[in-house]
Every structure is written in C-alpha cells, then in structure tokens.
C-alpha positions in Angstrom: 0.0 0.0 0.0 1.4 3.4 -1.0 0.9 6.2 1.5 1.4 9.9 1.1 3.9 11.3 3.6 5.0 14.8 4.4 8.7 15.8 5.0 8.7 15.4 8.8 7.2 12.0 8.5 9.8 10.9 6.0 12.6 12.2 8.2 11.2 10.3 11.2 10.6 7.1 9.2 13.8 7.1 7.2 16.5 9.0 9.2 19.7 9.7 7.3 18.5 7.9 4.2 17.9 8.8 0.5 14.3 8.7 -0.5 12.6 8.8 -3.9 9.1 10.1 -4.2 6.3 9.7 -6.7 3.1 11.7 -6.9 4.9 14.5 -5.1 4.0 18.1 -4.4 6.6 20.7 -3.5 5.6 23.7 -1.4 8.4 26.2 -1.2 12.1 25.3 -1.0 11.9 22.7 1.7 8.4 21.3 2.0 7.4 18.3 0.0 4.8 15.6 0.3 4.7 12.4 -1.8 4.7 8.6 -1.9 8.0 7.0 -0.9 8.8 4.4 -3.6 12.3 3.6 -2.5 14.6 4.5 0.4 18.1 3.5 1.3 21.0 4.9 3.4 23.5 3.7 0.8 23.6 6.3 -2.1 25.0 3.9 -4.7 22.4 1.2 -4.0 19.6 3.8 -3.8 20.4 5.4 -7.2 20.6 1.9 -8.8 17.1 1.2 -7.7 15.9 4.6 -8.8 17.3 4.0 -12.3 15.3 0.7 -12.4 12.1 2.5 -11.4 12.4 5.4 -13.8 10.5 3.8 -16.7 7.6 3.0 -14.4 7.3 6.4 -12.6 9.0 8.9 -15.1 8.8 11.8 -12.6 10.6 11.1 -9.3 11.8 13.5 -6.6 15.0 12.6 -4.7 15.8 13.9 -1.2 18.2 13.1 1.6 16.6 13.1 5.1 19.9 13.6 7.0 21.3 16.8 8.2 24.8 16.4 6.9 24.7 15.9 3.1 27.8 18.1 2.8 30.5 16.1 4.5 33.4 18.3 3.5 32.4 22.0 3.0 35.9 22.8 1.7 35.3 20.5 -1.3 32.9 21.7 -4.0 29.4 20.1 -3.5 29.2 18.7 -7.1 32.3 16.6 -6.4 30.8 15.2 -3.2 27.5 14.2 -4.8 28.8 12.9 -8.1 29.8 9.2 -8.2 33.4 8.7 -9.3 33.5 4.9 -9.3 
C-alpha cells in the first residue's frame, strides 16, 4: 500500500536515508509531500534502484533526510554528490 507522507514523517521514518518520491508536491524550497517508492541509506544502491524504477514512474523526486549531506564543506558540492567509481 502506498501512503502519502510529508517531509517530517519521512525524516522520522527514514532517518539519514535517501528517499525517492512519486506523486509528489513541492511547497516552497523545503516542504514536500509524496509517496516514498524507495529508500536506502547507501547512495549507490539507492540510485541503482531509482534508475530501475524510472521507466515506471518517469517523474521522481529525490531527497536526503539527514542533516549532513555536505560532509566536507571545503570540497565543491558537485564533487561530493557525483559518483566517481
């Protein structure tokens, strides 16, 4: 069963995890509600699953529920979030 969740519910249910949402609605820069279709704390495994689901959902929002996405502020953000392996 798919259930709509708001951002605080996602943060509580999936702390420090990547979440992918379908049927989502964004309200402002930080508020989002939607159906969590996949979640995983491992970024590589998460994105692999999202790629598999893209043909089915086509429009997917991706968010990270943790507070520390930027691990090394002295390194450009794009380098930190782009897979290099």
